[in-house]
Structure formats: structure tokens, C-alpha cells
C-alpha positions in Angstrom: 11.3 -31.2 -33.1 11.7 -28.2 -30.8 9.7 -25.0 -31.1 11.0 -21.8 -29.8 8.8 -18.7 -29.3 10.2 -15.4 -28.2 8.0 -12.9 -26.6 9.0 -9.3 -25.9 8.9 -8.2 -22.3 6.4 -5.5 -23.2 3.9 -8.4 -23.8 4.2 -9.8 -20.3 1.4 -8.2 -18.2 -0.2 -10.2 -15.5 -0.8 -10.5 -11.8 0.9 -13.0 -9.5 -0.7 -14.2 -6.4 1.6 -15.1 -3.5 0.5 -16.5 -0.1 1.9 -14.7 3.0 2.8 -17.4 5.5 3.9 -17.1 9.1 5.6 -19.8 11.1 5.1 -19.8 14.8 6.8 -22.7 16.6 6.0 -25.8 14.6 3.0 -24.4 12.9 2.8 -22.5 9.6 -0.3 -20.5 8.8 -1.3 -18.6 5.6 -2.1 -15.2 6.9 -3.0 -13.5 3.7 -2.3 -13.1 0.0 -0.1 -10.6 -1.8 -0.9 -9.7 -5.4 2.0 -8.6 -7.5 1.4 -6.7 -10.7 3.7 -7.4 -13.6 3.8 -4.7 -16.3 6.0 -4.8 -19.3 7.8 -7.8 -17.9 8.7 -6.0 -14.6 7.3 -6.6 -11.2 5.8 -3.3 -10.0 6.8 -2.0 -6.5 5.3 -4.2 -3.9 6.7 -2.7 -0.8 3.7 -0.7 0.2 1.1 -3.5 -0.4 3.4 -5.9 1.5 3.8 -3.5 4.4 0.0 -2.9 4.5 -0.7 -6.7 4.6 1.8 -7.2 7.4 0.2 -4.3 9.4 -3.2 -5.8 8.9 -2.0 -9.2 10.1 -0.3 -7.6 13.2 -3.5 -5.7 14.0 -5.6 -8.9 13.7 -3.1 -10.7 16.0 -3.3 -7.9 18.5 -7.1 -7.9 18.5 -7.3 -11.7 18.9 -5.3 -11.7 22.1 -7.6 -9.1 23.7 -4.7 -7.0 24.9 -3.3 -3.9 23.3 0.1 -2.8 24.6 0.1 0.2 22.3 2.5 0.9 19.5 5.9 -0.7 19.2 8.7 1.7 19.9 10.6 2.7 16.7 8.1 1.1 14.4 7.7 2.5 10.9 5.0 5.2 10.6 1.8 4.2 8.9 0.9 5.7 5.5 
């Protein structure tokens, strides 16, 4: 016996947690987590939180090397 349940998209409201992984050479590290909000069955715009997470990772990598060569030419503006 099969059971089928239909749920309207408006009932799907949740948060999805995705790891941000970076591969360097043969190693893969989990550098952070991106949380995606799902409202009314649609993933809300995640570009800004994703860009913020990548900037934070880049800043941490820059600080860990002890050298700061300044900003990258033609990089996207912050904010």
C-alpha cells in the first residue's frame, strides 16, 4: 500500500545548513557553513551571505600567513 501526501509550497519553511569546503592540493577543508533560508518553498537570496563567508575565509587566510599584500586589484567592493 502506498501513501501519497501533497504539501503546498507555502508550507515549506526551513533552514538548510551547507558546509563551505575548499580544496587546496590534495587536501579539502571545511572552512565554514552557509545557512540557506527556505520560505514558501523557495530558497531566499544567498549571494550576500555566501560572499560575506568567502571574504571572511579570505581574511582569515591572509592573517594566518602573516603577510598582507593589500587588496586584490579589480576585486568586488565590500558591502
